[in-house]
Biotite code that builds the C-alpha atoms (Angstrom):
import biotite.structure as struc

atoms = struc.array([
    struc.Atom([-16.331, 5.027, 46.099], chain_id="A", res_id=1, res_name="UNK", atom_name="CA", element="C"),
    struc.Atom([-12.658, 4.283, 45.500], chain_id="A", res_id=2, res_name="UNK", atom_name="CA", element="C"),
    struc.Atom([-12.471, 4.546, 48.979], chain_id="A", res_id=3, res_name="UNK", atom_name="CA", element="C"),
    struc.Atom([-14.119, 1.086, 49.297], chain_id="A", res_id=4, res_name="UNK", atom_name="CA", element="C"),
    struc.Atom([-11.509, -0.843, 47.443], chain_id="A", res_id=5, res_name="UNK", atom_name="CA", element="C"),
    struc.Atom([-8.720, 0.515, 48.604], chain_id="A", res_id=6, res_name="UNK", atom_name="CA", element="C"),
    struc.Atom([-9.559, 0.076, 52.372], chain_id="A", res_id=7, res_name="UNK", atom_name="CA", element="C"),
    struc.Atom([-11.400, -3.562, 51.591], chain_id="A", res_id=8, res_name="UNK", atom_name="CA", element="C"),
    struc.Atom([-10.053, -6.093, 53.668], chain_id="A", res_id=9, res_name="UNK", atom_name="CA", element="C"),
    struc.Atom([-9.899, -8.594, 51.173], chain_id="A", res_id=10, res_name="UNK", atom_name="CA", element="C"),
    struc.Atom([-10.054, -8.581, 47.290], chain_id="A", res_id=11, res_name="UNK", atom_name="CA", element="C"),
    struc.Atom([-9.091, -9.886, 44.315], chain_id="A", res_id=12, res_name="UNK", atom_name="CA", element="C"),
    struc.Atom([-8.090, -8.371, 41.567], chain_id="A", res_id=13, res_name="UNK", atom_name="CA", element="C"),
    struc.Atom([-7.847, -9.307, 37.578], chain_id="A", res_id=14, res_name="UNK", atom_name="CA", element="C"),
    struc.Atom([-11.076, -10.896, 35.670], chain_id="A", res_id=15, res_name="UNK", atom_name="CA", element="C"),
    struc.Atom([-10.097, -14.715, 36.211], chain_id="A", res_id=16, res_name="UNK", atom_name="CA", element="C"),
    struc.Atom([-10.072, -14.211, 40.282], chain_id="A", res_id=17, res_name="UNK", atom_name="CA", element="C"),
    struc.Atom([-13.005, -12.011, 39.710], chain_id="A", res_id=18, res_name="UNK", atom_name="CA", element="C"),
    struc.Atom([-14.419, -14.896, 38.427], chain_id="A", res_id=19, res_name="UNK", atom_name="CA", element="C"),
    struc.Atom([-13.577, -17.601, 40.889], chain_id="A", res_id=20, res_name="UNK", atom_name="CA", element="C"),
    struc.Atom([-14.886, -15.390, 43.565], chain_id="A", res_id=21, res_name="UNK", atom_name="CA", element="C"),
    struc.Atom([-17.734, -15.010, 41.842], chain_id="A", res_id=22, res_name="UNK", atom_name="CA", element="C"),
    struc.Atom([-18.352, -18.781, 41.392], chain_id="A", res_id=23, res_name="UNK", atom_name="CA", element="C"),
    struc.Atom([-17.704, -19.472, 44.948], chain_id="A", res_id=24, res_name="UNK", atom_name="CA", element="C"),
    struc.Atom([-19.811, -16.761, 45.965], chain_id="A", res_id=25, res_name="UNK", atom_name="CA", element="C"),
    struc.Atom([-17.154, -14.940, 47.603], chain_id="A", res_id=26, res_name="UNK", atom_name="CA", element="C"),
    struc.Atom([-17.769, -11.898, 45.911], chain_id="A", res_id=27, res_name="UNK", atom_name="CA", element="C"),
    struc.Atom([-19.801, -8.642, 47.441], chain_id="A", res_id=28, res_name="UNK", atom_name="CA", element="C"),
    struc.Atom([-18.848, -6.184, 45.338], chain_id="A", res_id=29, res_name="UNK", atom_name="CA", element="C"),
    struc.Atom([-17.279, -5.983, 41.716], chain_id="A", res_id=30, res_name="UNK", atom_name="CA", element="C"),
    struc.Atom([-15.661, -3.423, 39.799], chain_id="A", res_id=31, res_name="UNK", atom_name="CA", element="C"),
    struc.Atom([-15.757, -3.378, 36.136], chain_id="A", res_id=32, res_name="UNK", atom_name="CA", element="C"),
    struc.Atom([-13.275, -0.787, 34.331], chain_id="A", res_id=33, res_name="UNK", atom_name="CA", element="C"),
    struc.Atom([-15.301, 0.820, 31.487], chain_id="A", res_id=34, res_name="UNK", atom_name="CA", element="C"),
    struc.Atom([-12.347, 0.656, 28.784], chain_id="A", res_id=35, res_name="UNK", atom_name="CA", element="C"),
    struc.Atom([-12.050, -2.977, 29.044], chain_id="A", res_id=36, res_name="UNK", atom_name="CA", element="C"),
    struc.Atom([-12.725, -4.753, 26.005], chain_id="A", res_id=37, res_name="UNK", atom_name="CA", element="C"),
    struc.Atom([-16.239, -6.234, 26.011], chain_id="A", res_id=38, res_name="UNK", atom_name="CA", element="C"),
    struc.Atom([-15.486, -9.621, 25.336], chain_id="A", res_id=39, res_name="UNK", atom_name="CA", element="C"),
    struc.Atom([-12.832, -10.216, 28.799], chain_id="A", res_id=40, res_name="UNK", atom_name="CA", element="C"),
    struc.Atom([-15.447, -8.534, 31.156], chain_id="A", res_id=41, res_name="UNK", atom_name="CA", element="C"),
    struc.Atom([-19.111, -9.997, 29.655], chain_id="A", res_id=42, res_name="UNK", atom_name="CA", element="C"),
    struc.Atom([-18.645, -13.402, 31.608], chain_id="A", res_id=43, res_name="UNK", atom_name="CA", element="C"),
    struc.Atom([-17.940, -11.245, 34.843], chain_id="A", res_id=44, res_name="UNK", atom_name="CA", element="C"),
    struc.Atom([-20.748, -8.576, 34.399], chain_id="A", res_id=45, res_name="UNK", atom_name="CA", element="C"),
    struc.Atom([-23.161, -11.997, 33.864], chain_id="A", res_id=46, res_name="UNK", atom_name="CA", element="C"),
    struc.Atom([-22.453, -13.581, 36.595], chain_id="A", res_id=47, res_name="UNK", atom_name="CA", element="C"),
    struc.Atom([-22.514, -10.931, 38.349], chain_id="A", res_id=48, res_name="UNK", atom_name="CA", element="C"),
    struc.Atom([-26.035, -10.501, 37.769], chain_id="A", res_id=49, res_name="UNK", atom_name="CA", element="C"),
    struc.Atom([-27.193, -14.224, 38.040], chain_id="A", res_id=50, res_name="UNK", atom_name="CA", element="C"),
    struc.Atom([-25.633, -14.179, 41.336], chain_id="A", res_id=51, res_name="UNK", atom_name="CA", element="C"),
    struc.Atom([-26.806, -11.054, 42.302], chain_id="A", res_id=52, res_name="UNK", atom_name="CA", element="C"),
    struc.Atom([-23.594, -9.392, 43.109], chain_id="A", res_id=53, res_name="UNK", atom_name="CA", element="C"),
    struc.Atom([-23.625, -5.110, 42.691], chain_id="A", res_id=54, res_name="UNK", atom_name="CA", element="C"),
    struc.Atom([-21.064, -4.041, 39.726], chain_id="A", res_id=55, res_name="UNK", atom_name="CA", element="C"),
    struc.Atom([-19.815, -0.355, 39.981], chain_id="A", res_id=56, res_name="UNK", atom_name="CA", element="C"),
    struc.Atom([-18.004, 0.762, 36.707], chain_id="A", res_id=57, res_name="UNK", atom_name="CA", element="C"),
    struc.Atom([-15.069, 2.352, 37.209], chain_id="A", res_id=58, res_name="UNK", atom_name="CA", element="C"),
    struc.Atom([-13.599, 5.218, 34.295], chain_id="A", res_id=59, res_name="UNK", atom_name="CA", element="C"),
    struc.Atom([-10.581, 3.142, 33.419], chain_id="A", res_id=60, res_name="UNK", atom_name="CA", element="C"),
    struc.Atom([-8.559, -0.275, 33.509], chain_id="A", res_id=61, res_name="UNK", atom_name="CA", element="C"),
    struc.Atom([-5.222, 2.154, 34.528], chain_id="A", res_id=62, res_name="UNK", atom_name="CA", element="C"),
    struc.Atom([-7.575, 3.539, 37.638], chain_id="A", res_id=63, res_name="UNK", atom_name="CA", element="C"),
    struc.Atom([-8.895, 0.065, 38.652], chain_id="A", res_id=64, res_name="UNK", atom_name="CA", element="C"),
    struc.Atom([-5.199, -0.976, 39.292], chain_id="A", res_id=65, res_name="UNK", atom_name="CA", element="C"),
    struc.Atom([-4.383, 1.879, 40.839], chain_id="A", res_id=66, res_name="UNK", atom_name="CA", element="C"),
    struc.Atom([-7.370, 2.076, 43.306], chain_id="A", res_id=67, res_name="UNK", atom_name="CA", element="C"),
    struc.Atom([-5.785, -2.147, 43.784], chain_id="A", res_id=68, res_name="UNK", atom_name="CA", element="C"),
    struc.Atom([-2.625, -0.994, 44.885], chain_id="A", res_id=69, res_name="UNK", atom_name="CA", element="C"),
    struc.Atom([-1.049, -2.448, 41.565], chain_id="A", res_id=70, res_name="UNK", atom_name="CA", element="C"),
    struc.Atom([0.835, -1.367, 39.144], chain_id="A", res_id=71, res_name="UNK", atom_name="CA", element="C"),
    struc.Atom([-0.997, -2.233, 35.528], chain_id="A", res_id=72, res_name="UNK", atom_name="CA", element="C"),
    struc.Atom([-4.085, -1.887, 34.608], chain_id="A", res_id=73, res_name="UNK", atom_name="CA", element="C"),
    struc.Atom([-7.248, -4.216, 35.745], chain_id="A", res_id=74, res_name="UNK", atom_name="CA", element="C"),
    struc.Atom([-10.362, -5.388, 34.047], chain_id="A", res_id=75, res_name="UNK", atom_name="CA", element="C"),
    struc.Atom([-11.860, -6.500, 36.772], chain_id="A", res_id=76, res_name="UNK", atom_name="CA", element="C"),
    struc.Atom([-11.991, -6.685, 40.813], chain_id="A", res_id=77, res_name="UNK", atom_name="CA", element="C"),
    struc.Atom([-14.122, -7.620, 43.279], chain_id="A", res_id=78, res_name="UNK", atom_name="CA", element="C"),
    struc.Atom([-13.946, -7.374, 47.050], chain_id="A", res_id=79, res_name="UNK", atom_name="CA", element="C"),
    struc.Atom([-14.494, -10.464, 49.498], chain_id="A", res_id=80, res_name="UNK", atom_name="CA", element="C"),
    struc.Atom([-14.989, -8.870, 52.743], chain_id="A", res_id=81, res_name="UNK", atom_name="CA", element="C"),
    struc.Atom([-15.300, -5.323, 53.668], chain_id="A", res_id=82, res_name="UNK", atom_name="CA", element="C"),
])
């Protein structure tokens, strides 16, 4: 599972960028950290449901951040091109 986001040609990292990608219809697959604050990820989950985009849970924000190649945690990330 993590290989998909590591090897994605295009991705966005962070809640704001993920929401923008979802809004524009660019997000193909969204990853959400299980330990992220629900107030932060709830809008992402709601938009994924509305747009019919699959959501993959990740154990922690630290894991998601490292999967995306950044040194800090991430609450959400999206693949925009496989």
